[in-house]
Every structure is written in C-alpha cells, then in structure tokens.
N, CA, C and O atoms as a CHARMM CRD file, in Angstrom:
* protein
*
  244
    1    1 MET  N      7.61600 -17.87800 -29.46100 PROA 1      0.00000
    2    1 MET  CA     6.39400 -17.40800 -28.83900 PROA 1      0.00000
    3    1 MET  C      6.31800 -15.89600 -28.90100 PROA 1      0.00000
    4    1 MET  O      7.32900 -15.19800 -28.97100 PROA 1      0.00000
    5    2 TRP  N      5.11100 -15.42400 -28.87300 PROA 2      0.00000
    6    2 TRP  CA     4.86300 -13.99200 -28.90800 PROA 2      0.00000
    7    2 TRP  C      5.10800 -13.39200 -27.53700 PROA 2      0.00000
    8    2 TRP  O      4.62700 -13.91500 -26.53200 PROA 2      0.00000
    9    3 LYS  N      5.85400 -12.29300 -27.48900 PROA 3      0.00000
   10    3 LYS  CA     6.13800 -11.63000 -26.22200 PROA 3      0.00000
   11    3 LYS  C      5.38200 -10.32900 -26.14500 PROA 3      0.00000
   12    3 LYS  O      5.21500  -9.62900 -27.14300 PROA 3      0.00000
   13    4 SER  N      4.92500 -10.01200 -24.95100 PROA 4      0.00000
   14    4 SER  CA     4.21900  -8.76800 -24.72300 PROA 4      0.00000
   15    4 SER  C      5.21100  -7.61600 -24.59300 PROA 4      0.00000
   16    4 SER  O      6.34500  -7.80500 -24.15300 PROA 4      0.00000
   17    5 ARG  N      4.77000  -6.42300 -24.98100 PROA 5      0.00000
   18    5 ARG  CA     5.63800  -5.25200 -24.85100 PROA 5      0.00000
   19    5 ARG  C      5.76300  -4.82700 -23.40600 PROA 5      0.00000
   20    5 ARG  O      6.80300  -4.31200 -22.99900 PROA 5      0.00000
   21    6 TRP  N      4.71400  -5.03700 -22.62400 PROA 6      0.00000
   22    6 TRP  CA     4.69500  -4.57800 -21.24100 PROA 6      0.00000
   23    6 TRP  C      4.93200  -5.73500 -20.29800 PROA 6      0.00000
   24    6 TRP  O      4.57300  -6.87800 -20.58000 PROA 6      0.00000
   25    7 ARG  N      5.54200  -5.41600 -19.17800 PROA 7      0.00000
   26    7 ARG  CA     5.73400  -6.42500 -18.14900 PROA 7      0.00000
   27    7 ARG  C      4.42100  -6.68300 -17.42700 PROA 7      0.00000
   28    7 ARG  O      4.12500  -7.81900 -17.05700 PROA 7      0.00000
   29    8 CYS  N      3.63500  -5.63500 -17.22500 PROA 8      0.00000
   30    8 CYS  CA     2.33700  -5.72900 -16.55500 PROA 8      0.00000
   31    8 CYS  C      1.27200  -5.13000 -17.45800 PROA 8      0.00000
   32    8 CYS  O      1.55600  -4.31800 -18.33900 PROA 8      0.00000
   33    9 HSD  N      0.06600  -5.54500 -17.21800 PROA 9      0.00000
   34    9 HSD  CA    -1.06400  -4.99800 -17.96300 PROA 9      0.00000
   35    9 HSD  C     -1.27500  -3.53900 -17.54000 PROA 9      0.00000
   36    9 HSD  O     -1.08600  -3.21400 -16.36800 PROA 9      0.00000
   37   10 PRO  N     -1.66100  -2.65900 -18.46000 PROA 10     0.00000
   38   10 PRO  CA    -1.82700  -1.24000 -18.11100 PROA 10     0.00000
   39   10 PRO  C     -2.82300  -0.97000 -16.98300 PROA 10     0.00000
   40   10 PRO  O     -2.60100  -0.05400 -16.19100 PROA 10     0.00000
   41   11 TRP  N     -3.90600  -1.73200 -16.88500 PROA 11     0.00000
   42   11 TRP  CA    -4.86500  -1.50400 -15.80200 PROA 11     0.00000
   43   11 TRP  C     -4.25700  -1.86000 -14.45500 PROA 11     0.00000
   44   11 TRP  O     -4.60500  -1.25400 -13.44100 PROA 11     0.00000
   45   12 TYR  N     -3.35000  -2.84100 -14.43000 PROA 12     0.00000
   46   12 TYR  CA    -2.68600  -3.20500 -13.18200 PROA 12     0.00000
   47   12 TYR  C     -1.78200  -2.07400 -12.70200 PROA 12     0.00000
   48   12 TYR  O     -1.70100  -1.81200 -11.50200 PROA 12     0.00000
   49   13 ILE  N     -1.11400  -1.41300 -13.61500 PROA 13     0.00000
   50   13 ILE  CA    -0.24700  -0.28000 -13.26500 PROA 13     0.00000
   51   13 ILE  C     -1.08700   0.86200 -12.70700 PROA 13     0.00000
   52   13 ILE  O     -0.67200   1.51900 -11.75200 PROA 13     0.00000
   53   14 LYS  N     -2.25700   1.11000 -13.28400 PROA 14     0.00000
   54   14 LYS  CA    -3.14700   2.15300 -12.77200 PROA 14     0.00000
   55   14 LYS  C     -3.64600   1.82300 -11.37000 PROA 14     0.00000
   56   14 LYS  O     -3.72600   2.70400 -10.51400 PROA 14     0.00000
   57   15 ILE  N     -3.98000   0.56200 -11.13500 PROA 15     0.00000
   58   15 ILE  CA    -4.44700   0.15200  -9.81100 PROA 15     0.00000
   59   15 ILE  C     -3.32900   0.29400  -8.78500 PROA 15     0.00000
   60   15 ILE  O     -3.57500   0.75000  -7.66800 PROA 15     0.00000
   61   16 ARG  N     -2.10100  -0.08900  -9.14600 PROA 16     0.00000
   62   16 ARG  CA    -0.96200   0.05900  -8.22700 PROA 16     0.00000
   63   16 ARG  C     -0.71800   1.52500  -7.89000 PROA 16     0.00000
   64   16 ARG  O     -0.49600   1.86800  -6.72800 PROA 16     0.00000
   65   17 PHE  N     -0.75700   2.38400  -8.89400 PROA 17     0.00000
   66   17 PHE  CA    -0.53200   3.81000  -8.66500 PROA 17     0.00000
   67   17 PHE  C     -1.62900   4.39300  -7.78300 PROA 17     0.00000
   68   17 PHE  O     -1.34900   5.19300  -6.89000 PROA 17     0.00000
   69   18 GLY  N     -2.86900   4.00000  -8.02700 PROA 18     0.00000
   70   18 GLY  CA    -3.98200   4.46800  -7.19700 PROA 18     0.00000
   71   18 GLY  C     -3.87000   3.96500  -5.76600 PROA 18     0.00000
   72   18 GLY  O     -4.17200   4.69600  -4.82200 PROA 18     0.00000
   73   19 ALA  N     -3.43900   2.72100  -5.60300 PROA 19     0.00000
   74   19 ALA  CA    -3.28000   2.16800  -4.25500 PROA 19     0.00000
   75   19 ALA  C     -2.18600   2.91200  -3.49700 PROA 19     0.00000
   76   19 ALA  O     -2.33700   3.17800  -2.30400 PROA 19     0.00000
   77   20 LEU  N     -1.09600   3.24800  -4.16500 PROA 20     0.00000
   78   20 LEU  CA    -0.03200   4.00200  -3.50100 PROA 20     0.00000
   79   20 LEU  C     -0.52400   5.37400  -3.07000 PROA 20     0.00000
   80   20 LEU  O     -0.16800   5.85100  -1.99200 PROA 20     0.00000
   81   21 GLN  N     -1.33900   6.01400  -3.90400 PROA 21     0.00000
   82   21 GLN  CA    -1.86600   7.33200  -3.55600 PROA 21     0.00000
   83   21 GLN  C     -2.86100   7.25700  -2.40000 PROA 21     0.00000
   84   21 GLN  O     -2.94400   8.19300  -1.60400 PROA 21     0.00000
   85   22 LEU  N     -3.60500   6.18100  -2.29300 PROA 22     0.00000
   86   22 LEU  CA    -4.57900   6.04600  -1.20900 PROA 22     0.00000
   87   22 LEU  C     -3.93800   5.57400   0.09500 PROA 22     0.00000
   88   22 LEU  O     -4.39500   5.94000   1.17800 PROA 22     0.00000
   89   23 LEU  N     -2.89500   4.77200  -0.00200 PROA 23     0.00000
   90   23 LEU  CA    -2.29100   4.21900   1.20700 PROA 23     0.00000
   91   23 LEU  C     -1.56300   5.26500   2.03400 PROA 23     0.00000
   92   23 LEU  O     -1.55600   5.16800   3.26200 PROA 23     0.00000
   93   24 VAL  N     -0.95700   6.25100   1.41400 PROA 24     0.00000
   94   24 VAL  CA    -0.19400   7.25700   2.16800 PROA 24     0.00000
   95   24 VAL  C     -1.08400   8.02700   3.14900 PROA 24     0.00000
   96   24 VAL  O     -0.71500   8.12500   4.32000 PROA 24     0.00000
   97   25 PRO  N     -2.22700   8.57800   2.74500 PROA 25     0.00000
   98   25 PRO  CA    -3.07400   9.26300   3.73700 PROA 25     0.00000
   99   25 PRO  C     -3.60700   8.32200   4.82200 PROA 25     0.00000
  100   25 PRO  O     -3.72100   8.71800   5.98200 PROA 25     0.00000
  101   26 PHE  N     -3.93400   7.08300   4.45200 PROA 26     0.00000
  102   26 PHE  CA    -4.39900   6.12500   5.44800 PROA 26     0.00000
  103   26 PHE  C     -3.31400   5.83000   6.48000 PROA 26     0.00000
  104   26 PHE  O     -3.59900   5.74300   7.67400 PROA 26     0.00000
  105   27 ILE  N     -2.07600   5.67700   6.02400 PROA 27     0.00000
  106   27 ILE  CA    -0.97000   5.39200   6.93900 PROA 27     0.00000
  107   27 ILE  C     -0.72500   6.58400   7.85800 PROA 27     0.00000
  108   27 ILE  O     -0.51000   6.40500   9.05700 PROA 27     0.00000
  109   28 VAL  N     -0.75500   7.79900   7.31100 PROA 28     0.00000
  110   28 VAL  CA    -0.54000   8.98900   8.13900 PROA 28     0.00000
  111   28 VAL  C     -1.64700   9.11800   9.17500 PROA 28     0.00000
  112   28 VAL  O     -1.36400   9.37000  10.34600 PROA 28     0.00000
  113   29 PHE  N     -2.90300   8.95100   8.76900 PROA 29     0.00000
  114   29 PHE  CA    -4.02000   9.03400   9.69600 PROA 29     0.00000
  115   29 PHE  C     -3.91600   7.97600  10.78400 PROA 29     0.00000
  116   29 PHE  O     -4.14500   8.26100  11.95900 PROA 29     0.00000
  117   30 GLN  N     -3.57100   6.75600  10.39200 PROA 30     0.00000
  118   30 GLN  CA    -3.46300   5.66900  11.36100 PROA 30     0.00000
  119   30 GLN  C     -2.28700   5.89600  12.30500 PROA 30     0.00000
  120   30 GLN  O     -2.36500   5.54100  13.48100 PROA 30     0.00000
  121   31 PHE  N     -1.20600   6.47800  11.81200 PROA 31     0.00000
  122   31 PHE  CA    -0.06300   6.78700  12.66900 PROA 31     0.00000
  123   31 PHE  C     -0.43600   7.82500  13.72100 PROA 31     0.00000
  124   31 PHE  O     -0.09900   7.67500  14.89600 PROA 31     0.00000
  125   32 VAL  N     -1.13000   8.87400  13.29700 PROA 32     0.00000
  126   32 VAL  CA    -1.55900   9.90700  14.25100 PROA 32     0.00000
  127   32 VAL  C     -2.52000   9.31700  15.26700 PROA 32     0.00000
  128   32 VAL  O     -2.41600   9.60500  16.45900 PROA 32     0.00000
  129   33 ARG  N     -3.43400   8.51100  14.81900 PROA 33     0.00000
  130   33 ARG  CA    -4.38500   7.87200  15.73000 PROA 33     0.00000
  131   33 ARG  C     -3.67800   6.94000  16.71100 PROA 33     0.00000
  132   33 ARG  O     -4.05300   6.86400  17.88100 PROA 33     0.00000
  133   34 THR  N     -2.65400   6.23100  16.23300 PROA 34     0.00000
  134   34 THR  CA    -1.90800   5.32600  17.09600 PROA 34     0.00000
  135   34 THR  C     -1.08300   6.09500  18.12500 PROA 34     0.00000
  136   34 THR  O     -0.93800   5.64700  19.26200 PROA 34     0.00000
  137   35 VAL  N     -0.54500   7.24500  17.73400 PROA 35     0.00000
  138   35 VAL  CA     0.23500   8.04400  18.68100 PROA 35     0.00000
  139   35 VAL  C     -0.66900   8.63200  19.76100 PROA 35     0.00000
  140   35 VAL  O     -0.29000   8.67000  20.93100 PROA 35     0.00000
  141   36 ILE  N     -1.86400   9.09100  19.37600 PROA 36     0.00000
  142   36 ILE  CA    -2.77000   9.72900  20.33800 PROA 36     0.00000
  143   36 ILE  C     -3.39900   8.69900  21.27600 PROA 36     0.00000
  144   36 ILE  O     -3.37000   8.87200  22.49400 PROA 36     0.00000
  145   37 LEU  N     -3.95300   7.65600  20.72900 PROA 37     0.00000
  146   37 LEU  CA    -4.65300   6.65400  21.54200 PROA 37     0.00000
  147   37 LEU  C     -4.26100   5.25300  21.06300 PROA 37     0.00000
  148   37 LEU  O     -4.98900   4.64800  20.27600 PROA 37     0.00000
  149   38 PRO  N     -3.12500   4.73400  21.52500 PROA 38     0.00000
  150   38 PRO  CA    -2.66100   3.44100  21.00000 PROA 38     0.00000
  151   38 PRO  C     -3.45200   2.25500  21.55800 PROA 38     0.00000
  152   38 PRO  O     -3.54000   2.05800  22.77000 PROA 38     0.00000
  153   39 THR  N     -4.00900   1.49000  20.66100 PROA 39     0.00000
  154   39 THR  CA    -4.60800   0.21000  21.02900 PROA 39     0.00000
  155   39 THR  C     -3.93200  -0.85800  20.17600 PROA 39     0.00000
  156   39 THR  O     -3.26200  -0.54600  19.19200 PROA 39     0.00000
  157   40 SER  N     -4.11000  -2.08900  20.55100 PROA 40     0.00000
  158   40 SER  CA    -3.45700  -3.15900  19.80000 PROA 40     0.00000
  159   40 SER  C     -3.99500  -3.24600  18.37100 PROA 40     0.00000
  160   40 SER  O     -3.24700  -3.56400  17.44700 PROA 40     0.00000
  161   41 VAL  N     -5.26600  -2.96900  18.18700 PROA 41     0.00000
  162   41 VAL  CA    -5.85600  -3.00800  16.84200 PROA 41     0.00000
  163   41 VAL  C     -5.23600  -1.91400  15.96500 PROA 41     0.00000
  164   41 VAL  O     -4.94000  -2.14800  14.79400 PROA 41     0.00000
  165   42 ASP  N     -5.04200  -0.72500  16.53200 PROA 42     0.00000
  166   42 ASP  CA    -4.43500   0.36700  15.77200 PROA 42     0.00000
  167   42 ASP  C     -3.00500   0.04100  15.36200 PROA 42     0.00000
  168   42 ASP  O     -2.60000   0.32700  14.23500 PROA 42     0.00000
  169   43 VAL  N     -2.25200  -0.54600  16.25900 PROA 43     0.00000
  170   43 VAL  CA    -0.86500  -0.89200  15.95800 PROA 43     0.00000
  171   43 VAL  C     -0.80300  -1.96600  14.87600 PROA 43     0.00000
  172   43 VAL  O      0.01800  -1.88800  13.96200 PROA 43     0.00000
  173   44 ILE  N     -1.66300  -2.95600  14.98000 PROA 44     0.00000
  174   44 ILE  CA    -1.69200  -4.02200  13.97000 PROA 44     0.00000
  175   44 ILE  C     -2.12200  -3.47000  12.61700 PROA 44     0.00000
  176   44 ILE  O     -1.53800  -3.81900  11.59100 PROA 44     0.00000
  177   45 LEU  N     -3.13200  -2.61600  12.60800 PROA 45     0.00000
  178   45 LEU  CA    -3.59600  -2.02100  11.35500 PROA 45     0.00000
  179   45 LEU  C     -2.51900  -1.14700  10.72100 PROA 45     0.00000
  180   45 LEU  O     -2.34100  -1.17200   9.50400 PROA 45     0.00000
  181   46 LEU  N     -1.80300  -0.38000  11.53000 PROA 46     0.00000
  182   46 LEU  CA    -0.70800   0.43400  11.01400 PROA 46     0.00000
  183   46 LEU  C      0.39300  -0.43600  10.43000 PROA 46     0.00000
  184   46 LEU  O      0.94700  -0.11400   9.37800 PROA 46     0.00000
  185   47 ALA  N      0.71400  -1.52800  11.09600 PROA 47     0.00000
  186   47 ALA  CA     1.73500  -2.44600  10.58400 PROA 47     0.00000
  187   47 ALA  C      1.29300  -3.08000   9.26000 PROA 47     0.00000
  188   47 ALA  O      2.09200  -3.19300   8.33100 PROA 47     0.00000
  189   48 LEU  N      0.03200  -3.49000   9.17400 PROA 48     0.00000
  190   48 LEU  CA    -0.47100  -4.09600   7.93700 PROA 48     0.00000
  191   48 LEU  C     -0.48100  -3.09700   6.78100 PROA 48     0.00000
  192   48 LEU  O     -0.10300  -3.43800   5.66000 PROA 48     0.00000
  193   49 LEU  N     -0.91200  -1.86800   7.04900 PROA 49     0.00000
  194   49 LEU  CA    -0.91400  -0.84400   6.00700 PROA 49     0.00000
  195   49 LEU  C      0.50800  -0.53300   5.54300 PROA 49     0.00000
  196   49 LEU  O      0.75200  -0.34900   4.35100 PROA 49     0.00000
  197   50 SER  N      1.43500  -0.47600   6.48400 PROA 50     0.00000
  198   50 SER  CA     2.82900  -0.20200   6.12900 PROA 50     0.00000
  199   50 SER  C      3.43000  -1.33600   5.31000 PROA 50     0.00000
  200   50 SER  O      4.15000  -1.09300   4.34200 PROA 50     0.00000
  201   51 LEU  N      3.13900  -2.56600   5.69300 PROA 51     0.00000
  202   51 LEU  CA     3.63900  -3.70900   4.92700 PROA 51     0.00000
  203   51 LEU  C      3.01500  -3.76700   3.53400 PROA 51     0.00000
  204   51 LEU  O      3.69300  -4.11100   2.56600 PROA 51     0.00000
  205   52 LEU  N      1.74500  -3.43800   3.42800 PROA 52     0.00000
  206   52 LEU  CA     1.09600  -3.40900   2.12300 PROA 52     0.00000
  207   52 LEU  C      1.70700  -2.33600   1.23700 PROA 52     0.00000
  208   52 LEU  O      1.92100  -2.56100   0.04600 PROA 52     0.00000
  209   53 TYR  N      1.99200  -1.16300   1.81200 PROA 53     0.00000
  210   53 TYR  CA     2.62400  -0.08600   1.05800 PROA 53     0.00000
  211   53 TYR  C      4.01300  -0.51200   0.58300 PROA 53     0.00000
  212   53 TYR  O      4.37800  -0.27900  -0.57000 PROA 53     0.00000
  213   54 ALA  N      4.77800  -1.13300   1.46600 PROA 54     0.00000
  214   54 ALA  CA     6.11700  -1.59200   1.09400 PROA 54     0.00000
  215   54 ALA  C      6.05100  -2.66500   0.01700 PROA 54     0.00000
  216   54 ALA  O      6.88100  -2.68000  -0.89200 PROA 54     0.00000
  217   55 ALA  N      5.07700  -3.55800   0.10700 PROA 55     0.00000
  218   55 ALA  CA     4.93500  -4.62200  -0.87600 PROA 55     0.00000
  219   55 ALA  C      4.58900  -4.07000  -2.25500 PROA 55     0.00000
  220   55 ALA  O      5.11700  -4.53600  -3.26500 PROA 55     0.00000
  221   56 VAL  N      3.71000  -3.08800  -2.29700 PROA 56     0.00000
  222   56 VAL  CA     3.34700  -2.48200  -3.58100 PROA 56     0.00000
  223   56 VAL  C      4.52400  -1.68300  -4.13100 PROA 56     0.00000
  224   56 VAL  O      4.79600  -1.71900  -5.33100 PROA 56     0.00000
  225   57 LEU  N      5.21900  -0.96400  -3.25800 PROA 57     0.00000
  226   57 LEU  CA     6.32700  -0.13900  -3.68600 PROA 57     0.00000
  227   57 LEU  C      7.50300  -0.96800  -4.19600 PROA 57     0.00000
  228   57 LEU  O      8.17600  -0.56600  -5.14600 PROA 57     0.00000
  229   58 LEU  N      7.75400  -2.10000  -3.58800 PROA 58     0.00000
  230   58 LEU  CA     8.88400  -2.95600  -3.98000 PROA 58     0.00000
  231   58 LEU  C      8.51900  -4.00300  -5.01500 PROA 58     0.00000
  232   58 LEU  O      9.31500  -4.89700  -5.30100 PROA 58     0.00000
  233   59 ASP  N      7.31700  -3.90200  -5.58100 PROA 59     0.00000
  234   59 ASP  CA     6.84700  -4.82900  -6.63300 PROA 59     0.00000
  235   59 ASP  C      6.69000  -6.25700  -6.15100 PROA 59     0.00000
  236   59 ASP  O      6.91900  -7.19000  -6.92100 PROA 59     0.00000
  237   60 TRP  N      6.30600  -6.45500  -4.89800 PROA 60     0.00000
  238   60 TRP  CA     6.04900  -7.79800  -4.41200 PROA 60     0.00000
  239   60 TRP  C      4.63000  -8.22300  -4.76000 PROA 60     0.00000
  240   60 TRP  O      4.32900  -9.41700  -4.76400 PROA 60     0.00000
  241   61 LEU  N      3.75900  -7.27500  -5.05000 PROA 61     0.00000
  242   61 LEU  CA     2.38500  -7.58400  -5.43000 PROA 61     0.00000
  243   61 LEU  C      2.14800  -7.22900  -6.87200 PROA 61     0.00000
  244   61 LEU  O      1.04300  -7.41700  -7.38100 PROA 61     0.00000
C-alpha cells in the first residue's frame, strides 16, 4: 500500500498551531478573571480551556 510522507495533513498542523496560539491568551485572561471574581462558570471554563490546551499539546486531538 501507498504510505503518506506526513503523519498529519498540513492544514491540520496549521490549525493545531493556530489553536495553541489562541488558547494561551484565553487561558491567561480566564485565569485573571477567575482570580478576581471566581464563579463556578469561570472555574469550569478555565478547566475546559486548560484541558483542551493539554490535549492539543500532547497530541490527543
């Protein structure tokens, strides 16, 4: 069978890199907002953003 040179499609790599660049400012902003005025929604959103960042960084997505 024919094998591809790349493990992932090039557009997928661009999307992952862009997501990593966008997630860092969102996580920092959400962390500051959670420290200043913590609500349950803010804490959950911060946890979800952090898990998404970890998943993209560790190649789970």
